[in-house]
C-alpha positions in Angstrom: -24.5 124.3 15.1 -21.7 121.7 15.8 -22.1 118.2 16.9 -21.1 117.5 20.4 -17.6 116.3 20.7 -17.0 112.7 21.5 -15.6 111.8 25.0 -12.0 110.4 25.1 -11.8 106.7 25.3 -11.8 105.1 28.7 -8.7 103.9 30.0 -9.1 100.8 32.1 -7.1 100.6 35.3 -6.7 97.7 37.7 -5.2 94.3 37.5 -7.0 93.1 34.6 -4.2 94.1 32.2 -2.3 91.4 33.9 -4.6 88.6 32.8 -5.6 89.7 29.3 -3.9 91.9 26.7 -7.2 93.8 26.1 -6.6 93.9 22.4 -10.0 95.5 21.6 -9.0 98.6 23.5 -6.2 99.2 21.2 -8.3 99.7 18.2 -8.8 102.9 16.6 -12.7 102.8 16.5 -13.0 106.4 15.3 -11.4 105.5 12.0 -13.3 102.3 11.6 -10.5 99.7 12.5 -11.7 96.2 12.8 -9.9 93.0 13.6 -9.4 90.8 10.9 -7.4 88.1 12.7 -6.0 87.7 16.1 -3.1 85.4 16.4 -2.3 83.6 19.7 0.9 81.6 20.1 0.8 78.1 18.8 0.1 75.6 21.4 3.5 73.9 21.3 4.8 77.0 23.0 3.2 75.7 26.3 4.8 72.2 26.1 7.9 73.4 28.1 6.1 75.3 30.8 3.6 72.5 30.9 6.1 70.1 31.6 7.7 72.1 34.4 4.3 71.9 36.2 4.1 68.3 35.7 7.5 68.0 37.3 6.4 70.2 40.2 3.7 67.9 40.9 5.9 64.9 40.7 8.1 66.7 43.2 5.2 67.1 45.5 4.4 63.3 45.1 7.9 62.3 46.2 7.7 64.4 49.3 6.8 61.5 51.8 9.6 59.4 50.4 12.1 62.2 51.2 11.7 61.8 55.0 13.0 64.8 56.9 14.1 66.4 53.7 10.4 66.7 52.6 11.0 70.4 52.4 13.3 70.0 49.4 10.3 68.4 47.4 8.0 71.3 48.6 10.5 73.9 47.3 11.2 72.2 44.0 7.6 71.5 43.4 6.5 75.2 44.1 9.4 76.7 42.4 8.6 74.5 39.2 4.8 75.1 39.2 5.2 78.7 39.5 7.9 78.7 36.9 5.7 76.8 34.5 2.4 78.8 35.2 4.2 81.9 34.6 5.6 80.7 31.4 2.3 79.6 30.1 0.8 82.9 31.1 3.5 84.9 29.3 2.7 82.9 26.2 -1.1 83.5 26.5 -0.3 87.4 26.8 1.5 87.3 23.4 -1.0 88.5 20.6 -0.4 89.5 16.9 -3.4 91.2 15.7 -4.2 92.1 11.7 -6.8 95.0 11.3 -8.0 96.7 8.3 -5.7 99.4 8.9 -2.4 97.9 10.6 -0.7 95.2 12.0 0.2 95.2 15.7 1.6 93.0 18.6 1.0 93.0 22.3 3.0 91.1 24.7 4.3 91.0 28.0 2.5 90.7 31.5 4.1 93.2 34.1 5.7 95.3 31.6 3.4 95.3 28.3 5.1 96.0 24.9 3.1 97.3 22.1 4.4 97.6 18.2 2.2 98.6 15.5 2.9 99.3 11.8 0.4 100.5 9.1 -0.5 98.1 6.3 1.0 100.5 3.7 4.4 100.0 5.3 4.2 96.4 4.9 6.6 95.6 1.7 6.9 91.9 2.0 6.1 89.0 4.2 8.2 85.6 4.4 7.1 82.5 6.1 9.7 80.2 7.5 8.6 76.7 8.4 11.1 74.8 10.5 11.1 71.0 10.7 9.2 70.9 13.9 6.8 73.6 12.5 5.9 71.3 9.7 5.3 68.4 12.0 3.2 70.4 14.6 1.6 73.0 12.1 3.2 76.4 13.0 5.6 78.8 11.2 7.6 82.1 11.7 6.6 85.0 9.7 9.1 87.8 8.7 7.8 91.3 7.8 9.8 93.4 5.5 9.1 97.1 5.8 10.8 100.6 5.0 11.8 100.8 8.8 13.5 97.9 9.9 13.7 98.8 13.5 10.2 98.2 14.8 9.0 95.5 17.0 7.1 93.5 14.3 9.9 92.0 12.2 9.4 88.5 13.3 6.5 86.7 14.5 7.2 83.2 15.9 5.0 80.1 16.5 2.0 81.2 14.1 -0.5 78.4 14.0 -2.5 77.6 10.8 0.4 79.3 8.7 -0.8 78.8 5.1 -4.3 80.3 6.0 -2.7 83.3 7.8 -0.2 83.9 5.0 -3.0 84.1 2.5 -4.8 86.6 4.8 -1.7 88.5 5.2 -1.1 88.7 1.5 -4.7 89.5 0.7 -4.9 92.3 3.3 -1.5 93.8 2.1 -2.4 93.7 -1.5 -6.0 95.1 -1.1 -4.4 98.0 1.1 -2.2 99.2 -1.7 -1.2 102.8 -1.5 -3.9 103.9 0.7 -3.1 101.7 3.9 -6.9 100.9 4.2 -8.8 97.7 3.5 -12.5 97.3 3.4 -13.4 94.6 6.0 -15.4 92.6 3.6 -12.5 92.4 1.2 -10.3 91.0 3.8 -12.7 88.6 5.1 -13.3 87.1 1.7 -16.9 88.4 1.1 
Protein backbone atom coordinates (compact mmCIF):
# COMPACT_ATOMS: atom_id res chain seq x y z
CA UNK A 1 0.00 0.00 0.00
CA UNK A 2 1.51 3.32 -1.03
CA UNK A 3 1.50 6.51 0.97
CA UNK A 4 -1.08 9.12 -0.03
CA UNK A 5 0.19 11.72 -2.46
CA UNK A 6 1.03 15.16 -1.10
CA UNK A 7 -1.23 17.96 -2.26
CA UNK A 8 0.44 20.52 -4.54
CA UNK A 9 1.69 23.71 -2.89
CA UNK A 10 -0.91 26.41 -2.47
CA UNK A 11 -0.61 29.40 -4.76
CA UNK A 12 -1.41 32.64 -3.01
CA UNK A 13 -3.50 35.02 -5.04
CA UNK A 14 -4.39 38.60 -4.33
CA UNK A 15 -2.61 41.82 -3.65
CA UNK A 16 -0.30 40.56 -0.89
CA UNK A 17 2.40 39.87 -3.50
CA UNK A 18 2.63 43.63 -4.10
CA UNK A 19 3.57 44.28 -0.46
CA UNK A 20 5.86 41.36 0.43
CA UNK A 21 8.06 39.19 -1.81
CA UNK A 22 6.97 35.97 0.00
CA UNK A 23 10.42 34.41 0.02
CA UNK A 24 9.26 31.42 2.08
CA UNK A 25 6.80 30.42 -0.65
CA UNK A 26 9.68 29.90 -3.07
CA UNK A 27 11.45 27.27 -0.97
CA UNK A 28 11.50 23.66 -2.08
CA UNK A 29 10.37 22.27 1.26
CA UNK A 30 9.98 18.75 -0.15
CA UNK A 31 13.78 18.68 -0.57
CA UNK A 32 14.44 20.10 2.89
CA UNK A 33 15.46 23.55 1.67
CA UNK A 34 16.05 26.04 4.47
CA UNK A 35 16.91 29.74 4.43
CA UNK A 36 20.42 30.43 5.70
CA UNK A 37 20.38 34.17 5.04
CA UNK A 38 17.83 36.60 3.60
CA UNK A 39 19.54 39.77 2.45
CA UNK A 40 17.61 42.99 2.11
CA UNK A 41 19.18 45.96 0.41
CA UNK A 42 21.23 48.26 2.63
CA UNK A 43 19.47 51.24 4.22
CA UNK A 44 21.56 53.65 2.15
CA UNK A 45 19.40 52.74 -0.88
CA UNK A 46 16.48 54.50 0.83
CA UNK A 47 18.25 57.85 1.24
CA UNK A 48 17.35 59.23 -2.20
CA UNK A 49 13.69 58.12 -2.09
CA UNK A 50 13.45 59.38 1.49
CA UNK A 51 14.82 62.77 0.47
CA UNK A 52 12.16 62.95 -2.25
CA UNK A 53 9.47 62.41 0.39
CA UNK A 54 10.98 65.19 2.52
CA UNK A 55 11.09 67.54 -0.50
CA UNK A 56 7.43 66.70 -1.15
CA UNK A 57 6.57 67.65 2.42
CA UNK A 58 8.46 70.94 2.00
CA UNK A 59 6.44 71.59 -1.17
CA UNK A 60 3.24 71.12 0.87
CA UNK A 61 4.62 73.52 3.48
CA UNK A 62 5.20 76.34 1.00
CA UNK A 63 1.72 76.10 -0.52
CA UNK A 64 0.35 79.07 1.54
CA UNK A 65 3.19 81.32 0.34
CA UNK A 66 2.42 80.52 -3.32
CA UNK A 67 -0.88 82.40 -3.27
CA UNK A 68 -3.11 81.59 -6.21
CA UNK A 69 -0.43 79.16 -7.51
CA UNK A 70 -0.89 76.92 -4.44
CA UNK A 71 -1.74 74.03 -6.73
CA UNK A 72 1.87 73.93 -7.98
CA UNK A 73 3.01 73.07 -4.45
CA UNK A 74 0.27 70.45 -4.22
CA UNK A 75 1.19 68.78 -7.52
CA UNK A 76 4.91 68.89 -6.74
CA UNK A 77 4.37 67.57 -3.21
CA UNK A 78 2.16 64.70 -4.31
CA UNK A 79 4.49 63.82 -7.19
CA UNK A 80 7.63 63.79 -5.05
CA UNK A 81 5.89 61.92 -2.24
CA UNK A 82 4.53 59.20 -4.50
CA UNK A 83 7.86 58.85 -6.31
CA UNK A 84 9.77 58.64 -3.02
CA UNK A 85 7.47 56.10 -1.38
CA UNK A 86 7.47 54.01 -4.57
CA UNK A 87 11.28 54.04 -4.64
CA UNK A 88 11.45 52.89 -1.00
CA UNK A 89 8.98 50.10 -1.70
CA UNK A 90 10.94 48.89 -4.74
CA UNK A 91 14.06 48.68 -2.55
CA UNK A 92 12.11 46.83 0.15
CA UNK A 93 10.90 44.21 -2.33
CA UNK A 94 14.44 43.34 -3.51
CA UNK A 95 15.65 40.22 -1.66
CA UNK A 96 18.63 37.95 -2.12
CA UNK A 97 18.37 34.61 -0.37
CA UNK A 98 20.97 31.96 0.44
CA UNK A 99 19.57 28.51 1.20
CA UNK A 100 21.18 25.15 1.80
CA UNK A 101 20.47 24.21 -1.87
CA UNK A 102 20.76 27.40 -3.92
CA UNK A 103 20.91 31.15 -4.04
CA UNK A 104 18.03 33.14 -5.45
CA UNK A 105 16.86 36.71 -5.90
CA UNK A 106 13.35 38.12 -5.93
CA UNK A 107 12.75 41.72 -6.94
CA UNK A 108 10.09 43.90 -8.48
CA UNK A 109 6.67 45.08 -7.38
CA UNK A 110 4.22 44.92 -10.28
CA UNK A 111 6.35 42.58 -12.37
CA UNK A 112 8.27 40.28 -10.04
CA UNK A 113 11.53 38.80 -11.23
CA UNK A 114 12.96 35.57 -9.85
CA UNK A 115 16.43 34.17 -10.57
CA UNK A 116 17.90 31.06 -9.00
CA UNK A 117 21.21 29.22 -9.14
CA UNK A 118 22.18 25.94 -7.45
CA UNK A 119 25.12 26.17 -5.07
CA UNK A 120 27.04 23.64 -7.15
CA UNK A 121 27.15 26.14 -10.04
CA UNK A 122 28.76 28.92 -8.01
CA UNK A 123 32.43 28.91 -8.94
CA UNK A 124 33.66 32.10 -7.33
CA UNK A 125 32.40 35.02 -5.28
CA UNK A 126 34.06 38.43 -5.44
CA UNK A 127 33.33 41.35 -3.13
CA UNK A 128 33.74 44.95 -4.27
CA UNK A 129 33.53 47.64 -1.64
CA UNK A 130 33.41 51.16 -3.11
CA UNK A 131 34.51 54.21 -1.13
CA UNK A 132 30.98 55.00 0.10
CA UNK A 133 30.47 51.32 0.86
CA UNK A 134 33.46 51.43 3.20
CA UNK A 135 31.99 54.45 4.97
CA UNK A 136 28.40 53.17 5.27
CA UNK A 137 29.10 49.43 5.55
CA UNK A 138 27.91 47.87 2.30
CA UNK A 139 29.49 46.08 -0.66
CA UNK A 140 28.66 44.52 -4.00
CA UNK A 141 29.00 40.80 -4.64
CA UNK A 142 29.84 39.32 -8.03
CA UNK A 143 29.05 35.64 -8.54
CA UNK A 144 30.97 33.73 -11.17
CA UNK A 145 29.30 30.60 -12.46
CA UNK A 146 29.40 28.27 -15.43
CA UNK A 147 26.42 30.11 -16.98
CA UNK A 148 27.02 33.86 -17.08
CA UNK A 149 23.59 34.87 -18.36
CA UNK A 150 21.66 34.37 -15.13
CA UNK A 151 20.10 37.18 -13.09
CA UNK A 152 22.44 36.64 -10.16
CA UNK A 153 25.75 37.93 -11.45
CA UNK A 154 25.85 41.13 -9.40
CA UNK A 155 24.15 41.82 -6.08
CA UNK A 156 24.43 45.48 -5.05
CA UNK A 157 24.18 47.18 -1.64
CA UNK A 158 24.75 44.14 0.60
CA UNK A 159 24.99 45.10 4.28
CA UNK A 160 27.40 43.39 6.72
CA UNK A 161 29.54 42.32 3.76
CA UNK A 162 32.36 40.58 5.63
CA UNK A 163 30.02 38.27 7.56
CA UNK A 164 27.97 37.58 4.44
CA UNK A 165 31.07 36.83 2.33
CA UNK A 166 32.21 34.41 5.02
CA UNK A 167 28.79 32.71 4.98
CA UNK A 168 28.77 32.47 1.16
CA UNK A 169 32.23 30.97 1.09
CA UNK A 170 31.41 28.48 3.85
CA UNK A 171 28.19 27.42 2.12
CA UNK A 172 29.76 27.08 -1.34
CA UNK A 173 32.72 25.10 0.00
CA UNK A 174 30.43 22.85 2.04
CA UNK A 175 28.19 22.27 -0.98
CA UNK A 176 31.11 20.84 -2.92
CA UNK A 177 30.07 18.66 -5.80
CA UNK A 178 26.76 17.55 -4.30
CA UNK A 179 25.21 21.01 -4.34
CA UNK A 180 23.62 20.42 -0.93
CA UNK A 181 24.61 21.79 2.46
CA UNK A 182 23.59 20.54 5.86
CA UNK A 183 21.87 23.42 7.62
CA UNK A 184 23.90 22.94 10.83
CA UNK A 185 27.20 23.33 8.90
CA UNK A 186 26.12 26.59 7.30
CA UNK A 187 24.87 28.10 10.56
CA UNK A 188 28.23 27.45 12.22
CA UNK A 189 27.00 24.75 14.65
